[in-house]
N, C-alpha and C positions, 0 to 999 in steps of 0.2 A: 504494500500500500504506500502510495506517495502523495505528498501534499505540496501544493503550489501556493506560496505566500506572495502576495502582491502588496507593495507599500507605495502609496502615492503621496507626494508632498505638494500641497497647494500653496501658492503665494498668498500673503495676507490680503484681505479685501482692501480696495482703494476707497478713500472717502468720496462720497458722491455729493454734488451740489444739491442743497435742499431748499435754499431760500428763493425769493423772487428773482427772476431774471437769470436763474442758474447759479446764483451766488451761494456759497456755503453759509449755514446759519452761524450765529455768534459762537455757539458752543461747539461747533464742528471743528475737527482737527485741521481742515483745509484752510480755515480763515487765517489771514496774515496776523501775526502777533500784535502789530501796532494799529491794525485797522479798527475803526470805530463804527458802530451801528448808526444808521440814520435815525432821526427822531421817530419816523413812522415804524421802522423795524423794532425800535425799543419800546414802542407804545408810549412814548413820552407825552406828558400833558403839563401845562403851565401851572396847574394847581395840585396841592397835595392829595394823597389818597389816605384819608384818615390822619393818623399820626405820622405816616411815612412821607418824607419830603427830602429833596436833594441836599439841603444844607446839613443834614445829619447822616448822610450816606458816606460810606467808605470811599466811594469813587468820585465824590465832589471835590473840585479844585477851585477855591475862592479866586475871583469873585463870581464867575459865571461859566465854568468849564466842567466837563465830566471826563473821566478816563475812558468811558465806554460809549458815550453818545456824542455825535458830531455837533459842532456849532455851539453858540452861546445857549445856556440854559438858565432857567429861573431857579434861584435858591429855594423857592417855595414849590417847585415842580415835582414831578414823580415819573418814574419809568419802571418797567418790569424787572430791571436789574438792581433795584433798590436793595441795599444791604446796610443796616444800621451800624454805626460806629458803637463801640462798647460803652462809651460815656454819653450816648445820645439822650437828649431830653425832648 
């Protein structure tokens, strides 16, 4: 009795674009490290969402910039990437 063993090695899967216009999403591995999301992609709004607002977010850069969202933003704004600083009030 003989056995035939076959071993196949497949390459790792490639990241696929998932955002609008074929761009990768912000969380996707294919997105450039320094690229920022547009306000629409970040679901940015000029007003807070409850207690959550840009000026207490880890990504906010005074006076009106964000590490993750393009363009000037309102310190009282909000987006889906909100992450409160430890000492936020």
